[in-house]
VOSE-789802 format. One record per residue: residue in three letters; z, y, x of N, C-alpha, C in turn. Coordinates in steps of 0.02 Angstrom, whole numbers, plus 50000, padded with zeros to 5 digits. Layout:
// residues N
alaZYXZYXZYX;...
This chain:
// residues 365
met504895028449965505565028649992506055026649937;thr506465021949953506915019549899507475024549889;tyr507705024449829508295029049811508875027949858;lys509035021549872509605020449916509465022649989;his508835022250012508665025050077508705032550076;leu508505035750021508515043150018509235045550023;leu509675042349987510355044249985510675043350058;lys510475037750090510765036650155510525041950203;ile509865043550202509565048450250509855055350235;leu509885057050170510155063650152510895064050173;gly511225058550167511935058350183512055059550258;asn511565057050297511635057650370511435064350395;gly510855067150368510625073550398510735079650356;tyr510915078750292511025084250248511705083250212;thr511945088550183512585088050149512515088850073;pro512495082950038512435083449964513045086349933;tyr512975091449890513575094149861513625093249787;ile513135090749759513125088749688512825081549681;lys513185077049648512875070649633513145068249567;val512785069349516512995067849448512535062749419;gly512775057049395512385052249363512395052749288;tyr511825052149255511795052149181511235047249164;thr511425041649138510975036249126510575034949188;gln509915037049186509495035849245509335042249280;cys509755047049275509615053849305510135055349358;val509875057549416510335059149472510125065949501;tyr510615070349515510485076749543510755077049617;leu510375079549661510575080349729510505087649748;gly511025090749774510945097549800511055097449875;val510745102049910510815102449983511165109050004;ser511685108550041512045114950057511665119450104;ala511805125850099511425130750134511445130050211;asn512005127750239512055127550312511625122250345;thr511315117750307510905112450336510175112950319;met510005117450277509295117950252508875121450308;thr508325118350329507925120950383507255123750360;ala507015121450304506355123550283506365124750207;pro506045130350187506085132150115505595127950074;phe505805126850012505335124049963504935129249931;arg504435127349895504065132549856504485135649804;his504895131649774505375134049719506075133249741;met506515137249711507225136449723507445129649703;thr507205127349649507405120549622506775116349620;glu506785110349642506235105849642506475099149614;phe506035095249581506275088449563505675083749566;ser505885077449577505365071949581505565066649533;ile505085062749510505195056949469505075050849510;ile505575046149516505515040049549505475034349500;met504925030549504504855024649461505085018549498;lys505675016049479506025010449515505885003749476;met505584999049512505474992649484506134989449462;thr506134986849403506744983649381506664976249369;lys506034974149360505914967149349505184965449373;ile505124959649407504454957149427504434949449419;thr503884946849398503804939749394503154937749427;leu503134931649453502504928949482502304923149439;cys501714923649412501474918149367500694917749371;gln500434913149334499704912749331499494913349255;gln498864913849246498584915749182498844911349125;asp498904904749138499104900249082499854900649068;asp500254904749108500954905749096501084911549047;leu500554915549033500684921548993500964920248923;glu500804914648894501064913048828501704908848830;ser501984907748889502584903448893503174907348866;glu503694903748841504274906748812504694910248865;leu504674907548927505014910648981504774917948995;ile504124918748997503844925549009504004929848950;lys503954927348890504104931548832504834933948833;lys505264929648856505984931348861506114936648916;glu505734935848970505804940549027505634947849009;phe505074948448971504814955048955504874956248880;asn505274961148861505404962548789505444970348782;glu505754972448728505794979648717506234983348766;asp506734979948794507184982848843506814983148912;tyr506424977848925506054977448987505324975748974;pro504974981048953504264979948936503834978849000;cys503314975548990502834974349050502424980849051;his502524985049104502144991449113501514990549153;ile501584986949207501054986249256500934978949274;tyr500334977049290500174970349315499754970849379;phe499874966049422499494965349485499114958649480;ile498514958749506498154952349518498134951349594;cys498344945549615498434944449686498144937449704;lys498104936349770497874929649792498274927649852;arg498334921149861498594918249925498354911049931;pro498354908349989498124901550000498414896249951;arg497954891749927498194886849882498674881749916;val499204880249881499684875149906499654869149857;ile499594863149884499604857149847500124852649874;ile500344848049834500824842849859500464836249870;asn500684832749919500354826249937500854820549914;pro500814818449851501304813749826501374807249866;asp500824804949892500854798349932501224799149995;lys501324805150021501684806350085502404808550075;cys502594809350014503324811550000503794805350010;lys504374806950032504864801450046505574803250014;phe505894798049992506574799049964507014793649997;gln507444795950042507884791250079508594794250083;gly509064789850061509764791950063509834798150017;asn510114803450047510174809850009509674814850031;ile509154812750068508614817450090507964816350050;met507724821850023507104822049989506604825750035;glu506084822050056505574824950100504944825750062;leu504744831850050504134833550011503614835950059;asn503024832950048502434834850091501934838750057;phe501834844950081501344849650052500774851050102;ser500244853950073499674855950115499484863250093;ile499334867250142499104874250130498354874150144;gln497934876150096497214876050110496964882350144;lys496574881250196496304886750235495534885150244;gly495134887950197494444886550195494374879150179;tyr494034875050218493934867950202494484863850234;asp494954866850270495504863050304496114863250264;phe496534858550276497204858350246497744857750299;gln498234862050301498764861650352499414858950318;glu499674853650344500264850350313500894854350329;arg501324854550280501984857350288502484852350256;ile503054851250289503544846450265504204850150247;leu504404848950187505044852250162505574846850152;lys506104847650192506634842550184507254845650149;leu507454842650098508034844850057508564839750054;arg509174841950064509734837750064510094838249999;gly510234832549964510584832549901511294829949908;gln511644830049854512384827849856512434820549838;ser511874817649814511874810449793511274806949820;asp511274800549814510714796249838510114797749794;cys509544798549831508914799849793508384794349807;ser508614788449831508154783049846507724780849788;asn507984781849726507654779449668507254784949633;phe507144790749668506764796149641506044794049646;lys505654796549594504924795449595504554801949584;ile503984802749619503594808849614502974807649577;his502764812249535502134811449495501754817949500;ser501094817149516500624822949522499924820149515;lys499514824349481498824822549473498394827849504;phe497774826249522497284831049549497244837049502;pro497254843049526497194845349596497874845949633;phe498404842949608499044842449641499394849149650;thr499254853649607499584860049609500214860449564;trp500344854749529500954853849490501264847049511;phe501894846349505502194839649519502834839149479;gln503024832749466503644831249434504024825949474;val504674826449473505094821349504505544818349449;thr505584811849447505994809049395506484803749428;val507024802349392507504797349408507664793449348;asn507554786949350507664782449293507304785049231;gly506744787849241506324790249183506504797249161;asn507004800249190507214807049172506934812149220;glu506624817349194506314822549236506894826849263;ile506874827849329507354832449363507014838549393;ile506354837649409505984843449437505314843749402;asn505094849449384504414850549350504184857549376;ala503754857549427503624864349458502914864649485;arg502724871049493502094872349529502214871149603;ser501764867749636501834866049704501974872249749;ser501604877449737501634883849779502314887049768;leu502564887549706503164891149695503754887049720;tyr503754880649712504284876449736504334876649812;tyr503764876149844503734876549917504044882649945;ile503794888549920504024894849949504774896449934;lys505004893849874505674895449854506184891649898;his506004886049923506484881349957506374881850037;leu505974886550060505904887350131506524890250164;arg506714887550223507294890550262507054896950296;asn506434896950322506164902750355505494904350320;tyr505414911050311504834913350274504194911250308;asp503694908850270503034906950296502534912650281;thr502314915950332501834921650323501194919850287;glu501024913250289500424911150252500514912350179;met501154913350153501264914250084501254921650063;asp501074926150110500994933250087500484933750032;leu500634938249985500154939449926499714945449943;glu499094944449939498614950149945498474952949877;leu498604959349870498524962849804497764964849796;leu497474962449744496754963749732496644969149680;tyr497074969749630496964974449576497624976449543;ile497654982649524498234985349487498004988149421;gly498334986049366498164988449298498814989349259;gln498734992649202499314993949158499204989849094;ser499754987649069499724983149009499794987248945;tyr499394992248937499384996548879498734995948846;gly498744996548776498114996148740497735002948741;val497175002948707496745009048709497145014848683;asn497545014348630497895019748599498605020548627;gly498755017548683499375018248715499925013348690;ala499705008548649500195003848623500364998748680;arg500994996648684501164991848732500844985048718;thr500674981648772500344975248768500864969948790;ser501034965348747501494960148767501174955448817;pro501544951848858501234947248907500734942148878;asp500904939448822500454934548794499774937548771;arg499804943748755499134946948734498764949248795;leu499034948848853498664950348915498094945648926;lys498154939448897497604934948901496954937248869;glu497054942248825496464945048793496244951748823;his496614953948877496464960248908495804959648947;lys495284963248928494654962248955494574963849031;thr494914969149052494884970749123495214965249163;leu495844963249142496174957949176495774951549183;gln495484949749127495034943549124494464944149171;lys494144949949173493574950849215493754950249289;ile494264954049312494464953949380494764947049400;tyr495134944049357495424937549368494884932249380;ser494384932149337493814927549343493424928449405;glu493304934949423492924936549483493284934449542;ala493954935549542494344933449601494344926049610;ile494364922149558494344914749565493684912549592;gln493114915649572492474913749597492374915549667;asn492634921249687492544923449760493064920549808;asn493544917449781494094914449825494254907349807;pro493784902549816493884895749792494464892149830;asp494664894249889495204891149924495874894649915;phe495874899249868496494903149853496734901849783;asp497364902549770497664903149705497654910449686;ile497504911749620497514918649594498174919049552;trp498554924349571499214925349538499234931849503;leu499704932249457499884938449419500574940349435;asn500684946849449501334949849447501404954149387;leu501894953049347502074957549290502674961949310;leu502624968149299503164972549322503414977249270;ser504094978549268504374983449225504724988749269;phe504694994749249504995000349289505485004449248;glu505975007649282506385012649252506275019049293;arg506445025049261506335031249294506975034449316;ile506955037449375507515041249405507285048049423;met507685053049409507515060049425507955062349482;ile507665065249532508025067949588507885075549596;thr508405079549598508295086649598508615089649660;ser508255094349692508525097849753508585105249737;phe509065108249773509185115649766509175118849834;asp508765123949841508725127349902509305132549908;gly509775131249954510365135449957510345140450014;ile509805141450048509795146150104509325151850093;asn508735150550065508245155850054508385160149992;lys508245166250000508335170749941507695171449902;tyr507785171249835507215171649788507315177449741;pro506785180849722506825186049673507165183649608;glu507475188049574507865186349514507425182949461;glu506815185549452506345182649404506155175449421;asn506075174149489505915167549510506475162549496;arg507095164749507507655160649493507695158849419;asp507575164049377507615162949305507065158149282;thr506475158849309505925154249292506075147249313;asp506345146349374506515139749399507085136549358;ile507545140249338508095137549296507835135049230;lys507375139349199507115137149134506665130949143;ser506265130749196505845125049211506235118649219;ile506755119049263507135112849276507535110949216;ser507745115649177508135113949114507725110349068;thr507105112949057506615109549013506515102349037;ala506365101249101506245094749128506835090249119;met507405092549137508035088449131508165086449058;asn508085091249013508195089648945507715084248919;lys507065084748940506565079648919506765072948947;phe506995073449009507155067049045507745063449013;met508285067249003508895064348979508845062348906;thr508435065748867508345063748795507775058848789;asn507505056448846506955051448844506335053748804;asn506175059948813505595062848777504975063948823;leu505005061048881504405061248924503905056348893;asn503265058148898502745053748872502685047648910;glu502825041948877502875035348911502175033548940;gln501635034648900500975032848924500805036748987;gln500985043148990500815047349049501235044849111;ile501835042949098502275040449152501965034249183;ile501725029949142501435023849168500735025249202;asn500385030449174499755032449207499875034549278;phe500385038749287500465041049360500795035749403;thr501165031049372501445025549409500855021049434;glu500405019549390499795015649409499425019149463;ala499285025749451498905029649498499185029649567;ser499855031049570500165031049637500195024449670;leu500255019049634500225012349665499525011049691;ile498985013149654498315012149680498155016249739;lys498415022649739498315027149796498655023949859;tyr499235021349850499625018249905499305012149933;phe499135007249888498905000749909498115000549922;lys497765004449881497035004449886496754997249880;pro496914993849822496684987049814495914986649810;lys495674981049828494954979649832494574981349769;tyr494844979249710494484980049645494604986449608;asn495054990549633495204996849601494745002549630;ile494505006649585494045012349605494395018849592;glu494575019749527494885026249506495575026849540;tyr495725032949560496375034849590496405033249666;lys495965029349693496025027249764496095033249809;asp495635038249799495635044049840495685050649801;lys495805050049737495825056149695496465056949654;phe497035055349688497675056249657498135059249710;pro498535064149687498545067449621497955072749614;asn497825074149551497245078449534497455082449474;pro497535089149478497725093149420497235092349360;ala496625090949373496115090549322496175083949282;his496585079049306496625072849272497125073349212;lys496905072549151497285073749093497775068149080;ser497665062149111498075056449092498825057049117;tyr498945061649164499625063149184499745070549189;ser499465074049143499545081749141500235083949132;glu500665079949101501345082149088501715083449152;cys501525079949204501865081149272501745088349293;tyr501135090749280500965097649301501285102649251;asp501295101049186501615105249136502365106349151;leu502685101249179503385101549194503505103649265;asn502955104749302503065107449370503415102449416;val503245095849410503535090849453503305091449525;asn503755090949572503555091649643503205085249667;ser503495079649654503225073249683503335067749631;val502905062749631503015056449597503065051149646;cys503505046549633503665041249684503765034649647;phe503675029249686503805022749658504185018749714;glu504515013649690504855009049737504815002049705;leu504574996949745504574990449722504834985449774;glu505134980049755505374975149801505144968249776;thr504884964149824504624957349804504994951849838;asp505564953249867505984947849896506244943449842;val506304945849779506574941749725506074936449704;ile505434937349724504934932049710504734928549777;tyr505124929749827505064925849891504414927149925;thr504114933149921503474934349952503394941349973;arg503004942650025502794949350043502124951450012;leu502034957650000501444960449965501064964450019;phe500374963850017499974967850063499304968750034;thr498914973550066498184974450056497874975550125;lys497224976550126496904977950188497144984750217;glu497374989150171497624995650191498364996050208;met498754990850186499484991150192499734984850217;lys500144985050272500424979150302500874975050253;pro500964968650266501414964750226502144967050230;ala502474967350173503184969550176503504967150107;phe504144966150110504514964350050504654970650006;glu504654976550038504834982650002504304987850015;his504044990549963503554996049967503755002549928;cys503705008149960503905014449930503385019749943;gly503205023549892502675028649903502915035149869;ser502755041049897502895047449869502295051849877;phe502095055149820501485059249825501635066149790;thr501525071149830501615077949806501075079649757;met501255082949702500755084049648500245089149663;glu500405093449714499895098449736499785097249813;thr499305100349840499115099449911499685102249951;arg499775100050014500285102350056500205109550077;ser499585112050075499465119150091499745123650035;lys499855121049973500115124849920500845123649909;arg501065117549923501755115749906502045110849955;ile502655112049973503015107750021503345102149982;ser503255096150005503555090349975504315090549980;met504655087949926505385087349929505605083149987;phe505175078450010505375073550060505075074850129;asp504945081250144504715082950209505225082150262;ile505845081650240506405080650290506345073350320;leu505975069150285505915062250311505285061250353;asp505255055750390504635054250422504115052550373;asn503495053950389502945053250342502805045650325;ser502965041550372502845034450357503305030150398;ile503485024550371503865019450408503565012650391;gln503445008850443503135001850433503504996950476;asn503734991650446503974985550484503914979550440;asp504184973950462504064967650426504404967650356;his504914972050349505254971950282505064977450238;ile504954983550263504834989150218504244993450242;asn503854996050196503335001250204503495007150165;ile503525012950198503645019250161503055024250178;lys502755027050126502215031750137502355038350098;ile502335043650132502455050250099501885054950111;glu501575057250056501015061750062501155068350023;
């Protein structure tokens, strides 16, 4: 569930009485006259990992200057996806340039067949002297005028970016989720991902098993948001209130001073994404998250976190994301309670457990 959706729903059905922003920290309180169900604790908090940056590229782009500029110390590459979608090629012999209309002819591969798609673009000047250049396998093309290059693009990316209406053939199927961290927790820059053994293994296997598809990489950066709720209707013993106050104070202090363990944060982000999407090539975390015995995100249990959540949007790369388990959507949000529901009530039980439509998927467990 997105932070903006949470605020909207809480604003409609509940009465927030505290909303204080501090860098990436937000507190929400619920007034006593609207609370209908008790939480396990008087105060509860969740950590939402909000995607701040995503790029769509292929393996040979990882060393490009553009990717290096996109992901830096301010926006590190935390997570990567390996995805597939039908191959798109350009048909240079069928492209036309007449007047101010540029008509580009593409084909989408479906098994052994190719389905033609025509993209008509209107310019402000005459394009009759434009020339197109592309070589087999026609996944890249250039357009020049008087010897000067004006377009240099991947066929697939150019096609989907300039569509007037979204083409569902361009949905990305998510095959694998990994984190771009080294063995000792050191950040891995995008150019070093080319040496990432797991990425290389899955990427190569995906190419071999999907000869009519292009294999793509999503590189993602996240920021963290903290949401806190206060139970204003149920009475708690004095010692419980004192314990809760100490617990939430410790968590808030760690959060605001940026002292949460970054490696563990990325661990539970990766785990929640895997649990939500259940990609084909992921095994760990598919059905065993959250798990108190898992040391890789033990800090969540040490701090008594109620839920961990993520939110990501892919409309910025002009595509919907899906797996066999999750319908295609531009926006995906997941929330997972750190203990079983029989032991602890989720902070987000006031919301529907799931929402699915063509634009957004929300899953709450």
